[in-house]
KOLGUBA-15785 format. One line per field, with one value per residue (C-alpha): residue in three letters; x, y, z. Coordinates in nm, 2 decimals. Example, Ala and Ser with C-alpha at 12.3 -4.5 7.8 and 13.67 -1.06 7.14 Angstrom:
BEGIN
r	c(ALA:SER)
c1	c(1.23:1.37)
c2	c(-0.45:-0.11)
c3	c(0.78:0.71)
END
This chain:
BEGIN
r	c(MET:VAL:GLN:VAL:THR:ARG:LYS:ASP:GLU:ARG:GLU:ALA:ASN:GLU:ASN:ILE:ILE:ARG:ARG:PHE:ASN:ARG:LYS:VAL:LEU:GLN:SER:GLY:VAL:LEU:ALA:GLU:ALA:LYS:ALA:SER:MET:ARG:PHE:SER:LYS:PRO:LEU:SER:LYS:THR:GLU:ARG:ARG:GLN:LYS:ALA:ILE:ILE:ARG:LYS:GLU:ARG:LYS:ALA:ILE:LYS:THR:ALA:ASN:ALA:ARG:MET:GLY:ILE:ARG)
c1	c(6.88:6.75:6.67:6.74:6.58:6.65:6.44:6.60:6.50:6.17:6.10:5.75:5.65:5.53:5.88:6.03:5.79:5.86:6.24:6.20:5.98:6.23:6.52:6.33:6.24:6.59:6.74:6.52:6.42:6.06:6.10:6.29:6.03:5.75:5.94:6.00:5.63:5.53:5.79:5.66:5.83:5.82:5.55:5.60:5.44:5.17:5.08:5.05:4.83:4.60:4.56:4.49:4.22:4.06:4.07:3.90:3.63:3.56:3.54:3.30:3.07:3.08:2.99:2.71:2.57:2.59:2.40:2.13:2.11:2.26:2.52)
c2	c(1.30:0.98:0.95:0.60:0.49:0.14:-0.04:-0.14:-0.45:-0.42:-0.07:0.04:0.15:0.49:0.56:0.47:0.71:0.98:0.95:0.95:1.26:1.44:1.35:1.48:1.80:1.86:1.79:2.06:1.84:1.90:2.28:2.29:2.08:2.31:2.62:2.50:2.41:2.77:2.94:3.13:3.34:3.71:3.90:4.21:4.53:4.51:4.15:4.25:4.55:4.33:4.07:4.35:4.49:4.14:4.10:4.43:4.35:4.01:4.16:4.43:4.17:3.96:4.24:4.36:4.01:3.99:4.32:4.18:3.85:3.64:3.39)
c3	c(0.73:0.87:1.24:1.38:1.71:1.83:2.08:2.41:2.59:2.79:2.65:2.58:2.23:2.36:2.50:2.16:1.98:2.23:2.19:1.81:1.82:2.04:1.81:1.50:1.68:1.80:1.45:1.29:0.99:1.04:1.07:0.74:0.56:0.68:0.59:0.24:0.20:0.28:0.06:-0.24:-0.50:-0.44:-0.63:-0.84:-0.74:-1.01:-0.90:-0.54:-0.63:-0.85:-0.57:-0.32:-0.55:-0.59:-0.20:-0.15:-0.41:-0.25:0.10:-0.02:-0.19:0.13:0.36:0.12:0.12:0.50:0.53:0.30:0.50:0.22:0.30)
END
């Protein structure tokens, strides 16, 4: 969906940009685009478990390194 904003006579550019931004926000185009960017396919149980194991291992390594003073 294309948002059209025409310039009136003696209207400042900032006002045009403000009107355009308001139209885009009210139409919901931007929200739909952001939602589709974040969508990911659902993972199976085994994949979720494997990723959780990897996260726990990385966190353990990070905390161990922090205790030893290594970055």
